A tleap script that builds the chain and sets N, CA, C and O, in Angstrom:
source leaprc.protein.ff14SB
mol = sequence {
  NMET CYS LEU ILE ALA PHE ALA TRP ARG SER
  HIE PRO ARG TYR ARG LEU VAL VAL ALA ALA
  ASN ARG ASP GLU TYR PHE GLY ARG PRO ALA
  ALA PRO ALA GLY PHE TRP ASP ASP HIE SER
  ASN VAL LEU ALA GLY ARG ASP LEU GLU ALA
  GLY GLY THR TRP LEU GLY ILE THR LEU ASP
  GLY ARG PHE ALA ALA LEU THR ASN TYR ARG
  ASN PRO ALA ASP LYS LYS THR GLY ALA PRO
  SER ARG GLY ALA LEU VAL ALA ASP PHE LEU
  THR GLY ARG THR SER SER GLU GLU TYR VAL
  ARG LEU VAL GLU LYS ARG ALA ALA ASP TYR
  ASN GLY PHE SER LEU LEU VAL GLY ASP VAL
  ALA SER MET PHE PHE PHE SER ASN ARG GLY
  GLU ARG ALA THR ARG VAL ALA CPRO
}
set mol.1.N position { 95.287 269.623 80.570 }
set mol.1.CA position { 96.202 268.518 80.705 }
set mol.1.C position { 96.576 267.998 79.320 }
set mol.1.O position { 95.704 267.775 78.480 }
set mol.2.N position { 97.851 267.807 79.087 }
set mol.2.CA position { 98.335 267.221 77.833 }
set mol.2.C position { 98.244 265.703 77.923 }
set mol.2.O position { 98.539 265.112 78.962 }
set mol.3.N position { 97.838 265.087 76.833 }
set mol.3.CA position { 97.746 263.628 76.768 }
set mol.3.C position { 98.366 263.129 75.475 }
set mol.3.O position { 98.261 263.771 74.431 }
set mol.4.N position { 99.010 261.976 75.560 }
set mol.4.CA position { 99.552 261.315 74.374 }
set mol.4.C position { 99.174 259.843 74.453 }
set mol.4.O position { 99.459 259.174 75.446 }
set mol.5.N position { 98.538 259.347 73.415 }
set mol.5.CA position { 98.261 257.920 73.280 }
set mol.5.C position { 98.972 257.467 72.012 }
set mol.5.O position { 98.913 258.140 70.982 }
set mol.6.N position { 99.643 256.324 72.094 }
set mol.6.CA position { 100.384 255.878 70.918 }
set mol.6.C position { 100.439 254.361 70.852 }
set mol.6.O position { 100.351 253.671 71.868 }
set mol.7.N position { 100.584 253.868 69.651 }
set mol.7.CA position { 100.839 252.453 69.397 }
set mol.7.C position { 102.095 252.411 68.539 }
set mol.7.O position { 102.130 252.979 67.448 }
set mol.8.N position { 103.115 251.742 69.033 }
set mol.8.CA position { 104.411 251.695 68.350 }
set mol.8.C position { 104.745 250.243 68.035 }
set mol.8.O position { 104.807 249.400 68.930 }
set mol.9.N position { 104.957 249.966 66.766 }
set mol.9.CA position { 105.269 248.616 66.287 }
set mol.9.C position { 104.211 247.603 66.730 }
set mol.9.O position { 104.525 246.451 67.030 }
set mol.10.N position { 102.959 248.049 66.766 }
set mol.10.CA position { 101.858 247.192 67.201 }
set mol.10.C position { 100.924 246.804 66.061 }
set mol.10.O position { 100.061 245.942 66.226 }
set mol.11.N position { 101.094 247.432 64.922 }
set mol.11.CA position { 100.222 247.188 63.776 }
set mol.11.C position { 101.090 246.825 62.572 }
set mol.11.O position { 102.118 247.464 62.348 }
set mol.12.N position { 100.701 245.813 61.793 }
set mol.12.CA position { 101.553 245.389 60.678 }
set mol.12.C position { 101.726 246.441 59.578 }
set mol.12.O position { 102.719 246.416 58.851 }
set mol.13.N position { 100.786 247.345 59.455 }
set mol.13.CA position { 100.856 248.337 58.383 }
set mol.13.C position { 101.417 249.689 58.844 }
set mol.13.O position { 102.062 250.395 58.069 }
set mol.14.N position { 101.170 250.038 60.096 }
set mol.14.CA position { 101.586 251.346 60.611 }
set mol.14.C position { 102.552 251.159 61.776 }
set mol.14.O position { 102.188 250.584 62.802 }
set mol.15.N position { 103.771 251.642 61.620 }
set mol.15.CA position { 104.775 251.489 62.686 }
set mol.15.C position { 104.472 252.345 63.898 }
set mol.15.O position { 104.809 251.978 65.024 }
set mol.16.N position { 103.828 253.500 63.670 }
set mol.16.CA position { 103.523 254.409 64.772 }
set mol.16.C position { 102.180 255.078 64.525 }
set mol.16.O position { 101.934 255.643 63.459 }
set mol.17.N position { 101.320 255.005 65.529 }
set mol.17.CA position { 100.041 255.704 65.508 }
set mol.17.C position { 100.007 256.577 66.757 }
set mol.17.O position { 100.256 256.095 67.862 }
set mol.18.N position { 99.697 257.864 66.580 }
set mol.18.CA position { 99.715 258.806 67.701 }
set mol.18.C position { 98.422 259.603 67.733 }
set mol.18.O position { 97.930 260.058 66.701 }
set mol.19.N position { 97.885 259.762 68.923 }
set mol.19.CA position { 96.786 260.696 69.177 }
set mol.19.C position { 97.236 261.553 70.353 }
set mol.19.O position { 97.663 261.028 71.380 }
set mol.20.N position { 97.140 262.863 70.204 }
set mol.20.CA position { 97.632 263.744 71.262 }
set mol.20.C position { 96.849 265.044 71.284 }
set mol.20.O position { 96.277 265.461 70.277 }
set mol.21.N position { 96.836 265.669 72.439 }
set mol.21.CA position { 96.326 267.027 72.532 }
set mol.21.C position { 97.401 267.886 73.188 }
set mol.21.O position { 98.268 267.379 73.900 }
set mol.22.N position { 97.334 269.166 72.944 }
set mol.22.CA position { 98.299 270.103 73.529 }
set mol.22.C position { 97.507 271.115 74.339 }
set mol.22.O position { 96.720 271.884 73.786 }
set mol.23.N position { 97.711 271.115 75.619 }
set mol.23.CA position { 97.043 272.045 76.516 }
set mol.23.C position { 98.040 273.142 76.860 }
set mol.23.O position { 98.848 272.999 77.778 }
set mol.24.N position { 97.973 274.223 76.121 }
set mol.24.CA position { 98.950 275.306 76.284 }
set mol.24.C position { 98.200 276.604 76.497 }
set mol.24.O position { 97.009 276.704 76.203 }
set mol.25.N position { 98.896 277.581 77.001 }
set mol.25.CA position { 98.298 278.897 77.193 }
set mol.25.C position { 97.907 279.475 75.836 }
set mol.25.O position { 98.694 279.430 74.891 }
set mol.26.N position { 96.693 280.019 75.738 }
set mol.26.CA position { 96.217 280.575 74.469 }
set mol.26.C position { 97.085 281.727 73.986 }
set mol.26.O position { 97.199 281.952 72.781 }
set mol.27.N position { 97.696 282.456 74.907 }
set mol.27.CA position { 98.520 283.596 74.530 }
set mol.27.C position { 99.896 283.231 74.010 }
set mol.27.O position { 100.632 284.105 73.553 }
set mol.28.N position { 100.261 281.951 74.070 }
set mol.28.CA position { 101.589 281.531 73.610 }
set mol.28.C position { 101.519 281.212 72.120 }
set mol.28.O position { 100.800 280.294 71.725 }
set mol.29.N position { 102.244 281.945 71.290 }
set mol.29.CA position { 102.146 281.734 69.842 }
set mol.29.C position { 102.787 280.416 69.400 }
set mol.29.O position { 103.848 280.026 69.889 }
set mol.30.N position { 102.121 279.749 68.472 }
set mol.30.CA position { 102.627 278.478 67.951 }
set mol.30.C position { 102.255 278.349 66.482 }
set mol.30.O position { 101.210 278.830 66.045 }
set mol.31.N position { 103.125 277.693 65.731 }
set mol.31.CA position { 102.862 277.391 64.322 }
set mol.31.C position { 102.314 275.970 64.234 }
set mol.31.O position { 102.749 275.099 64.987 }
set mol.32.N position { 101.370 275.719 63.330 }
set mol.32.CA position { 100.844 274.361 63.169 }
set mol.32.C position { 101.900 273.431 62.575 }
set mol.32.O position { 102.948 273.872 62.102 }
set mol.33.N position { 101.599 272.151 62.612 }
set mol.33.CA position { 102.531 271.161 62.074 }
set mol.33.C position { 102.841 271.438 60.609 }
set mol.33.O position { 101.958 271.750 59.811 }
set mol.34.N position { 104.111 271.316 60.288 }
set mol.34.CA position { 104.589 271.501 58.926 }
set mol.34.C position { 106.068 271.161 58.894 }
set mol.34.O position { 106.698 271.027 59.944 }
set mol.35.N position { 106.624 271.022 57.709 }
set mol.35.CA position { 108.061 270.775 57.603 }
set mol.35.C position { 108.804 272.071 57.898 }
set mol.35.O position { 108.440 273.128 57.383 }
set mol.36.N position { 109.830 271.996 58.715 }
set mol.36.CA position { 110.576 273.174 59.153 }
set mol.36.C position { 111.496 273.670 58.050 }
set mol.36.O position { 112.120 272.873 57.349 }
set mol.37.N position { 111.579 274.972 57.899 }
set mol.37.CA position { 112.475 275.570 56.907 }
set mol.37.C position { 113.940 275.287 57.224 }
set mol.37.O position { 114.735 275.042 56.317 }
set mol.38.N position { 114.298 275.320 58.504 }
set mol.38.CA position { 115.701 275.146 58.893 }
set mol.38.C position { 116.109 273.688 59.078 }
set mol.38.O position { 117.301 273.398 59.174 }
set mol.39.N position { 115.160 272.773 59.130 }
set mol.39.CA position { 115.419 271.326 59.207 }
set mol.39.C position { 114.312 270.658 58.398 }
set mol.39.O position { 113.287 270.259 58.951 }
set mol.40.N position { 114.519 270.540 57.107 }
set mol.40.CA position { 113.449 270.140 56.191 }
set mol.40.C position { 112.973 268.702 56.367 }
set mol.40.O position { 111.965 268.321 55.772 }
set mol.41.N position { 113.663 267.895 57.163 }
set mol.41.CA position { 113.212 266.527 57.403 }
set mol.41.C position { 112.331 266.418 58.645 }
set mol.41.O position { 111.836 265.332 58.950 }
set mol.42.N position { 112.124 267.524 59.371 }
set mol.42.CA position { 111.324 267.526 60.596 }
set mol.42.C position { 109.908 267.999 60.284 }
set mol.42.O position { 109.708 269.060 59.693 }
set mol.43.N position { 108.931 267.194 60.691 }
set mol.43.CA position { 107.518 267.556 60.601 }
set mol.43.C position { 107.012 267.738 62.024 }
set mol.43.O position { 106.921 266.776 62.787 }
set mol.44.N position { 106.682 268.981 62.377 }
set mol.44.CA position { 106.254 269.284 63.746 }
set mol.44.C position { 105.645 270.671 63.797 }
set mol.44.O position { 105.884 271.503 62.921 }
set mol.45.N position { 104.862 270.908 64.822 }
set mol.45.CA position { 104.440 272.263 65.131 }
set mol.45.C position { 105.638 272.983 65.727 }
set mol.45.O position { 106.684 272.374 65.953 }
set mol.46.N position { 105.491 274.269 65.980 }
set mol.46.CA position { 106.628 274.994 66.546 }
set mol.46.C position { 106.145 276.057 67.522 }
set mol.46.O position { 105.227 276.826 67.238 }
set mol.47.N position { 106.787 276.075 68.669 }
set mol.47.CA position { 106.564 277.112 69.667 }
set mol.47.C position { 107.283 278.359 69.166 }
set mol.47.O position { 108.512 278.384 69.102 }
set mol.48.N position { 106.529 279.386 68.813 }
set mol.48.CA position { 107.130 280.584 68.230 }
set mol.48.C position { 107.769 281.491 69.274 }
set mol.48.O position { 108.449 282.458 68.928 }
set mol.49.N position { 107.554 281.184 70.539 }
set mol.49.CA position { 108.182 281.962 71.607 }
set mol.49.C position { 109.589 281.452 71.916 }
set mol.49.O position { 110.524 282.243 72.040 }
set mol.50.N position { 109.741 280.131 72.041 }
set mol.50.CA position { 111.038 279.566 72.427 }
set mol.50.C position { 111.693 278.740 71.326 }
set mol.50.O position { 112.868 278.392 71.446 }
set mol.51.N position { 110.959 278.414 70.246 }
set mol.51.CA position { 111.548 277.709 69.119 }
set mol.51.C position { 111.495 276.201 69.176 }
set mol.51.O position { 111.903 275.540 68.222 }
set mol.52.N position { 111.007 275.637 70.265 }
set mol.52.CA position { 110.940 274.187 70.392 }
set mol.52.C position { 109.644 273.631 69.832 }
set mol.52.O position { 108.949 274.295 69.063 }
set mol.53.N position { 109.329 272.415 70.224 }
set mol.53.CA position { 108.082 271.776 69.811 }
set mol.53.C position { 107.648 270.781 70.869 }
set mol.53.O position { 108.408 270.474 71.787 }
set mol.54.N position { 106.460 270.289 70.748 }
set mol.54.CA position { 105.883 269.363 71.710 }
set mol.54.C position { 105.677 267.981 71.114 }
set mol.54.O position { 105.505 267.012 71.853 }
set mol.55.N position { 105.693 267.873 69.791 }
set mol.55.CA position { 105.425 266.608 69.122 }
set mol.55.C position { 105.959 266.693 67.707 }
set mol.55.O position { 105.697 267.666 67.000 }
set mol.56.N position { 106.708 265.679 67.285 }
set mol.56.CA position { 107.217 265.713 65.924 }
set mol.56.C position { 107.783 264.385 65.477 }
set mol.56.O position { 107.996 263.469 66.271 }
set mol.57.N position { 108.019 264.310 64.174 }
set mol.57.CA position { 108.584 263.115 63.554 }
set mol.57.C position { 109.492 263.570 62.415 }
set mol.57.O position { 109.325 264.663 61.875 }
set mol.58.N position { 110.445 262.726 62.060 }
set mol.58.CA position { 111.340 263.053 60.952 }
set mol.58.C position { 111.131 262.064 59.811 }
set mol.58.O position { 110.543 260.998 59.993 }
set mol.59.N position { 111.618 262.433 58.648 }
set mol.59.CA position { 111.495 261.557 57.485 }
set mol.59.C position { 112.259 260.252 57.659 }
set mol.59.O position { 111.933 259.257 57.012 }
set mol.60.N position { 113.275 260.240 58.528 }
set mol.60.CA position { 114.022 259.000 58.757 }
set mol.60.C position { 113.523 258.217 59.970 }
set mol.60.O position { 114.198 257.295 60.428 }
set mol.61.N position { 112.343 258.577 60.498 }
set mol.61.CA position { 111.701 257.748 61.514 }
set mol.61.C position { 111.955 258.104 62.962 }
set mol.61.O position { 111.601 257.323 63.845 }
set mol.62.N position { 112.552 259.245 63.243 }
set mol.62.CA position { 112.720 259.672 64.632 }
set mol.62.C position { 111.412 260.314 65.091 }
set mol.62.O position { 110.757 261.024 64.327 }
set mol.63.N position { 111.038 260.056 66.345 }
set mol.63.CA position { 109.791 260.562 66.897 }
set mol.63.C position { 110.043 261.062 68.310 }
set mol.63.O position { 110.810 260.460 69.062 }
set mol.64.N position { 109.397 262.164 68.670 }
set mol.64.CA position { 109.487 262.657 70.043 }
set mol.64.C position { 108.207 263.386 70.408 }
set mol.64.O position { 107.569 264.020 69.567 }
set mol.65.N position { 107.844 263.284 71.679 }
set mol.65.CA position { 106.664 263.973 72.200 }
set mol.65.C position { 106.923 264.344 73.649 }
set mol.65.O position { 107.661 263.663 74.361 }
set mol.66.N position { 106.306 265.431 74.069 }
set mol.66.CA position { 106.527 265.935 75.418 }
set mol.66.C position { 105.219 266.456 75.993 }
set mol.66.O position { 104.433 267.102 75.299 }
set mol.67.N position { 104.997 266.168 77.262 }
set mol.67.CA position { 103.905 266.796 77.998 }
set mol.67.C position { 104.511 267.557 79.165 }
set mol.67.O position { 105.516 267.146 79.745 }
set mol.68.N position { 103.885 268.664 79.492 }
set mol.68.CA position { 104.321 269.468 80.629 }
set mol.68.C position { 103.628 268.990 81.896 }
set mol.68.O position { 102.488 268.526 81.856 }
set mol.69.N position { 104.318 269.107 83.005 }
set mol.69.CA position { 103.726 268.870 84.315 }
set mol.69.C position { 103.750 270.208 85.027 }
set mol.69.O position { 104.815 270.718 85.376 }
set mol.70.N position { 102.575 270.773 85.239 }
set mol.70.CA position { 102.514 272.108 85.845 }
set mol.70.C position { 102.193 272.002 87.324 }
set mol.70.O position { 101.159 271.458 87.713 }
set mol.71.N position { 103.085 272.525 88.136 }
set mol.71.CA position { 102.863 272.645 89.567 }
set mol.71.C position { 103.411 274.005 89.967 }
set mol.71.O position { 104.627 274.173 90.064 }
set mol.72.N position { 102.536 274.981 90.202 }
set mol.72.CA position { 103.012 276.333 90.519 }
set mol.72.C position { 103.998 276.376 91.684 }
set mol.72.O position { 104.866 277.248 91.721 }
set mol.73.N position { 103.880 275.457 92.624 }
set mol.73.CA position { 104.787 275.443 93.778 }
set mol.73.C position { 106.207 275.040 93.384 }
set mol.73.O position { 107.165 275.392 94.073 }
set mol.74.N position { 106.345 274.308 92.284 }
set mol.74.CA position { 107.662 273.832 91.840 }
set mol.74.C position { 108.214 274.601 90.648 }
set mol.74.O position { 109.262 274.232 90.117 }
set mol.75.N position { 107.542 275.654 90.216 }
set mol.75.CA position { 107.957 276.378 89.007 }
set mol.75.C position { 109.333 277.011 89.188 }
set mol.75.O position { 109.584 277.735 90.152 }
set mol.76.N position { 110.212 276.720 88.237 }
set mol.76.CA position { 111.567 277.279 88.225 }
set mol.76.C position { 111.593 278.472 87.281 }
set mol.76.O position { 111.389 278.314 86.077 }
set mol.77.N position { 111.838 279.639 87.804 }
set mol.77.CA position { 111.956 280.831 86.975 }
set mol.77.C position { 113.255 280.751 86.185 }
set mol.77.O position { 114.308 280.447 86.746 }
set mol.78.N position { 113.185 281.019 84.897 }
set mol.78.CA position { 114.381 280.985 84.058 }
set mol.78.C position { 114.809 279.602 83.617 }
set mol.78.O position { 115.907 279.436 83.085 }
set mol.79.N position { 113.952 278.589 83.830 }
set mol.79.CA position { 114.290 277.225 83.401 }
set mol.79.C position { 114.338 277.161 81.876 }
set mol.79.O position { 113.632 277.916 81.207 }
set mol.80.N position { 115.164 276.268 81.317 }
set mol.80.CA position { 115.205 276.130 79.856 }
set mol.80.C position { 113.862 275.633 79.309 }
set mol.80.O position { 113.073 275.022 80.030 }
set mol.81.N position { 113.623 275.900 78.049 }
set mol.81.CA position { 112.389 275.476 77.398 }
set mol.81.C position { 112.351 273.956 77.259 }
set mol.81.O position { 113.287 273.348 76.738 }
set mol.82.N position { 111.277 273.356 77.722 }
set mol.82.CA position { 111.124 271.903 77.602 }
set mol.82.C position { 110.954 271.481 76.149 }
set mol.82.O position { 111.330 270.370 75.776 }
set mol.83.N position { 110.393 272.355 75.333 }
set mol.83.CA position { 110.216 272.045 73.916 }
set mol.83.C position { 111.524 271.843 73.178 }
set mol.83.O position { 111.556 271.201 72.129 }
set mol.84.N position { 112.605 272.389 73.722 }
set mol.84.CA position { 113.927 272.173 73.118 }
set mol.84.C position { 114.341 270.712 73.222 }
set mol.84.O position { 115.112 270.232 72.391 }
set mol.85.N position { 113.845 269.997 74.224 }
set mol.85.CA position { 114.181 268.576 74.363 }
set mol.85.C position { 113.690 267.790 73.148 }
set mol.85.O position { 114.402 266.927 72.633 }
set mol.86.N position { 112.494 268.084 72.702 }
set mol.86.CA position { 111.936 267.414 71.520 }
set mol.86.C position { 112.668 267.870 70.261 }
set mol.86.O position { 113.085 267.047 69.446 }
set mol.87.N position { 112.821 269.176 70.110 }
set mol.87.CA position { 113.483 269.715 68.914 }
set mol.87.C position { 114.915 269.209 68.790 }
set mol.87.O position { 115.355 268.866 67.692 }
set mol.88.N position { 115.642 269.159 69.893 }
set mol.88.CA position { 117.034 268.695 69.854 }
set mol.88.C position { 117.130 267.235 69.430 }
set mol.88.O position { 118.035 266.865 68.681 }
set mol.89.N position { 116.204 266.402 69.903 }
set mol.89.CA position { 116.228 265.001 69.488 }
set mol.89.C position { 115.901 264.871 68.001 }
set mol.89.O position { 116.576 264.145 67.272 }
set mol.90.N position { 114.874 265.571 67.561 }
set mol.90.CA position { 114.455 265.459 66.162 }
set mol.90.C position { 115.513 265.957 65.190 }
set mol.90.O position { 115.653 265.411 64.095 }
set mol.91.N position { 116.250 266.971 65.568 }
set mol.91.CA position { 117.253 267.550 64.662 }
set mol.91.C position { 118.630 266.938 64.853 }
set mol.91.O position { 119.556 267.254 64.105 }
set mol.92.N position { 118.780 266.069 65.843 }
set mol.92.CA position { 120.075 265.462 66.123 }
set mol.92.C position { 120.232 264.082 65.526 }
set mol.92.O position { 119.379 263.611 64.773 }
set mol.93.N position { 121.326 263.444 65.871 }
set mol.93.CA position { 121.641 262.101 65.377 }
set mol.93.C position { 121.863 261.102 66.515 }
set mol.93.O position { 122.133 259.927 66.268 }
set mol.94.N position { 121.750 261.563 67.743 }
set mol.94.CA position { 121.960 260.696 68.896 }
set mol.94.C position { 120.864 259.635 68.947 }
set mol.94.O position { 119.707 259.933 68.651 }
set mol.95.N position { 121.207 258.408 69.315 }
set mol.95.CA position { 120.200 257.354 69.436 }
set mol.95.C position { 119.208 257.734 70.532 }
set mol.95.O position { 119.516 258.546 71.405 }
set mol.96.N position { 118.028 257.149 70.482 }
set mol.96.CA position { 117.017 257.467 71.487 }
set mol.96.C position { 117.495 257.101 72.888 }
set mol.96.O position { 117.236 257.841 73.837 }
set mol.97.N position { 118.184 255.976 73.033 }
set mol.97.CA position { 118.682 255.580 74.355 }
set mol.97.C position { 119.746 256.550 74.860 }
set mol.97.O position { 119.693 256.988 76.009 }
set mol.98.N position { 120.692 256.879 74.024 }
set mol.98.CA position { 121.746 257.813 74.433 }
set mol.98.C position { 121.156 259.191 74.749 }
set mol.98.O position { 121.567 259.840 75.711 }
set mol.99.N position { 120.204 259.626 73.949 }
set mol.99.CA position { 119.610 260.945 74.167 }
set mol.99.C position { 118.888 261.014 75.514 }
set mol.99.O position { 119.059 261.971 76.268 }
set mol.100.N position { 118.083 259.997 75.809 }
set mol.100.CA position { 117.335 260.027 77.061 }
set mol.100.C position { 118.283 259.957 78.262 }
set mol.100.O position { 117.976 260.515 79.316 }
set mol.101.N position { 119.412 259.292 78.122 }
set mol.101.CA position { 120.410 259.265 79.214 }
set mol.101.C position { 121.026 260.652 79.406 }
set mol.101.O position { 121.290 261.058 80.538 }
set mol.102.N position { 121.255 261.371 78.326 }
set mol.102.CA position { 121.763 262.748 78.424 }
set mol.102.C position { 120.732 263.664 79.083 }
set mol.102.O position { 121.086 264.517 79.897 }
set mol.103.N position { 119.474 263.489 78.735 }
set mol.103.CA position { 118.408 264.302 79.331 }
set mol.103.C position { 118.305 264.027 80.828 }
set mol.103.O position { 118.104 264.955 81.613 }
set mol.104.N position { 118.438 262.775 81.229 }
set mol.104.CA position { 118.384 262.424 82.656 }
set mol.104.C position { 119.380 263.242 83.471 }
set mol.104.O position { 119.077 263.665 84.586 }
set mol.105.N position { 120.554 263.462 82.921 }
set mol.105.CA position { 121.621 264.159 83.647 }
set mol.105.C position { 121.300 265.620 83.911 }
set mol.105.O position { 121.790 266.193 84.885 }
set mol.106.N position { 120.489 266.231 83.062 }
set mol.106.CA position { 120.174 267.655 83.251 }
set mol.106.C position { 118.687 267.902 83.510 }
set mol.106.O position { 118.222 269.039 83.424 }
set mol.107.N position { 117.956 266.861 83.820 }
set mol.107.CA position { 116.502 266.944 83.986 }
set mol.107.C position { 116.069 267.895 85.096 }
set mol.107.O position { 115.021 268.531 84.986 }
set mol.108.N position { 116.847 268.001 86.145 }
set mol.108.CA position { 116.479 268.859 87.278 }
set mol.108.C position { 116.483 270.339 86.914 }
set mol.108.O position { 115.904 271.150 87.637 }
set mol.109.N position { 117.119 270.701 85.817 }
set mol.109.CA position { 117.150 272.107 85.388 }
set mol.109.C position { 115.793 272.581 84.864 }
set mol.109.O position { 115.523 273.782 84.841 }
set mol.110.N position { 114.943 271.647 84.446 }
set mol.110.CA position { 113.684 271.962 83.767 }
set mol.110.C position { 112.502 271.934 84.725 }
set mol.110.O position { 112.545 271.292 85.774 }
set mol.111.N position { 111.450 272.640 84.345 }
set mol.111.CA position { 110.168 272.447 85.008 }
set mol.111.C position { 109.671 271.052 84.635 }
set mol.111.O position { 110.219 270.418 83.733 }
set mol.112.N position { 108.640 270.575 85.322 }
set mol.112.CA position { 108.176 269.204 85.163 }
set mol.112.C position { 107.788 268.829 83.739 }
set mol.112.O position { 107.152 269.607 83.027 }
set mol.113.N position { 108.184 267.615 83.334 }
set mol.113.CA position { 107.853 267.124 81.993 }
set mol.113.C position { 107.878 265.611 81.951 }
set mol.113.O position { 108.462 264.951 82.811 }
set mol.114.N position { 107.228 265.080 80.926 }
set mol.114.CA position { 107.340 263.677 80.538 }
set mol.114.C position { 107.735 263.677 79.069 }
set mol.114.O position { 107.169 264.422 78.269 }
set mol.115.N position { 108.702 262.845 78.717 }
set mol.115.CA position { 109.285 262.844 77.377 }
set mol.115.C position { 109.281 261.439 76.801 }
set mol.115.O position { 109.618 260.469 77.480 }
set mol.116.N position { 108.895 261.348 75.542 }
set mol.116.CA position { 108.915 260.098 74.798 }
set mol.116.C position { 109.783 260.324 73.575 }
set mol.116.O position { 109.504 261.226 72.785 }
set mol.117.N position { 110.831 259.527 73.399 }
set mol.117.CA position { 111.699 259.644 72.221 }
set mol.117.C position { 111.920 258.261 71.632 }
set mol.117.O position { 112.043 257.278 72.362 }
set mol.118.N position { 111.969 258.190 70.305 }
set mol.118.CA position { 112.179 256.898 69.689 }
set mol.118.C position { 112.547 257.010 68.226 }
set mol.118.O position { 112.573 258.088 67.632 }
set mol.119.N position { 112.832 255.840 67.675 }
set mol.119.CA position { 113.137 255.714 66.256 }
set mol.119.C position { 112.614 254.356 65.811 }
set mol.119.O position { 111.811 253.740 66.511 }
set mol.120.N position { 113.052 253.898 64.682 }
set mol.120.CA position { 112.559 252.622 64.167 }
set mol.120.C position { 112.914 251.465 65.105 }
set mol.120.O position { 112.142 250.513 65.223 }
set mol.121.N position { 114.063 251.532 65.767 }
set mol.121.CA position { 114.558 250.417 66.567 }
set mol.121.C position { 114.139 250.434 68.032 }
set mol.121.O position { 113.942 249.369 68.618 }
set mol.122.N position { 113.998 251.612 68.643 }
set mol.122.CA position { 113.739 251.660 70.080 }
set mol.122.C position { 112.982 252.924 70.470 }
set mol.122.O position { 112.996 253.929 69.759 }
set mol.123.N position { 112.320 252.839 71.628 }
set mol.123.CA position { 111.612 253.998 72.167 }
set mol.123.C position { 111.806 254.020 73.678 }
set mol.123.O position { 111.840 252.977 74.330 }
set mol.124.N position { 111.933 255.241 74.228 }
set mol.124.CA position { 112.147 255.420 75.660 }
set mol.124.C position { 111.211 256.477 76.212 }
set mol.124.O position { 110.834 257.425 75.524 }
set mol.125.N position { 110.842 256.286 77.490 }
set mol.125.CA position { 110.027 257.243 78.223 }
set mol.125.C position { 110.828 257.725 79.420 }
set mol.125.O position { 111.517 256.947 80.079 }
set mol.126.N position { 110.727 259.026 79.690 }
set mol.126.CA position { 111.375 259.597 80.872 }
set mol.126.C position { 110.557 260.769 81.386 }
set mol.126.O position { 110.058 261.584 80.610 }
set mol.127.N position { 110.429 260.842 82.695 }
set mol.127.CA position { 109.804 261.993 83.339 }
set mol.127.C position { 110.736 262.490 84.429 }
set mol.127.O position { 111.296 261.694 85.183 }
set mol.128.N position { 110.901 263.791 84.513 }
set mol.128.CA position { 111.735 264.313 85.589 }
set mol.128.C position { 110.943 264.406 86.892 }
set mol.128.O position { 111.409 265.008 87.860 }
set mol.129.N position { 109.771 263.824 86.921 }
set mol.129.CA position { 108.960 263.723 88.126 }
set mol.129.C position { 109.018 262.307 88.690 }
set mol.129.O position { 108.330 262.006 89.666 }
set mol.130.N position { 109.821 261.440 88.098 }
set mol.130.CA position { 109.822 260.049 88.527 }
set mol.130.C position { 111.210 259.461 88.604 }
set mol.130.O position { 112.169 260.117 89.010 }
set mol.131.N position { 111.291 258.227 88.211 }
set mol.131.CA position { 112.531 257.458 88.299 }
set mol.131.C position { 113.358 257.592 87.023 }
set mol.131.O position { 113.316 258.610 86.333 }
set mol.132.N position { 114.105 256.538 86.736 }
set mol.132.CA position { 114.970 256.524 85.551 }
set mol.132.C position { 114.153 256.294 84.279 }
set mol.132.O position { 112.986 255.903 84.323 }
set mol.133.N position { 114.799 256.545 83.164 }
set mol.133.CA position { 114.174 256.310 81.866 }
set mol.133.C position { 113.882 254.822 81.695 }
set mol.133.O position { 114.605 253.968 82.207 }
set mol.134.N position { 112.816 254.534 80.972 }
set mol.134.CA position { 112.462 253.144 80.709 }
set mol.134.C position { 112.286 252.924 79.213 }
set mol.134.O position { 111.787 253.783 78.486 }
set mol.135.N position { 112.714 251.746 78.782 }
set mol.135.CA position { 112.521 251.340 77.390 }
set mol.135.C position { 111.055 250.961 77.210 }
set mol.135.O position { 110.480 250.260 78.043 }
set mol.136.N position { 110.465 251.422 76.132 }
set mol.136.CA position { 109.068 251.113 75.827 }
set mol.136.C position { 109.037 249.861 74.965 }
set mol.136.O position { 109.724 249.777 73.948 }
set mol.137.N position { 108.238 248.895 75.379 }
set mol.137.CA position { 108.090 247.669 74.595 }
set mol.137.C position { 106.971 247.861 73.569 }
set mol.137.O position { 105.985 248.546 73.842 }
set mol.138.N position { 107.128 247.255 72.390 }
set mol.138.CA position { 106.050 247.351 71.380 }
set mol.138.C position { 104.760 246.726 71.900 }
set mol.138.O position { 103.752 246.714 71.193 }
savepdb mol mol.pdb
quit
């Protein structure tokens, strides 16, 4: 099970504190966290199979994290990579609110996930296993 614990705008010295684990198949290749060659402002691990990521931050304060929801009965064959949701936010310029609204519109295409996206001003949570996106309060 993937878990993410975070404190956002809760400490006077640190704007974001994150503790997370990644529960992934051992056979799936991944690169450890580092600055990406193709997007030098992104610090994240990388899924070497699909090119996305599960957790990352940018030099300008954008943050995103994703956990998978695995239910073999609901598995969609050929679904897009959920890690692209994180990578697209980190490499894009769309606000966190606008981005999560765009994800809501195509969420049914993906296998189960929970997504957290934010920046210095706002943070949002969305799961395609639940209701609408919600703004996260500090």
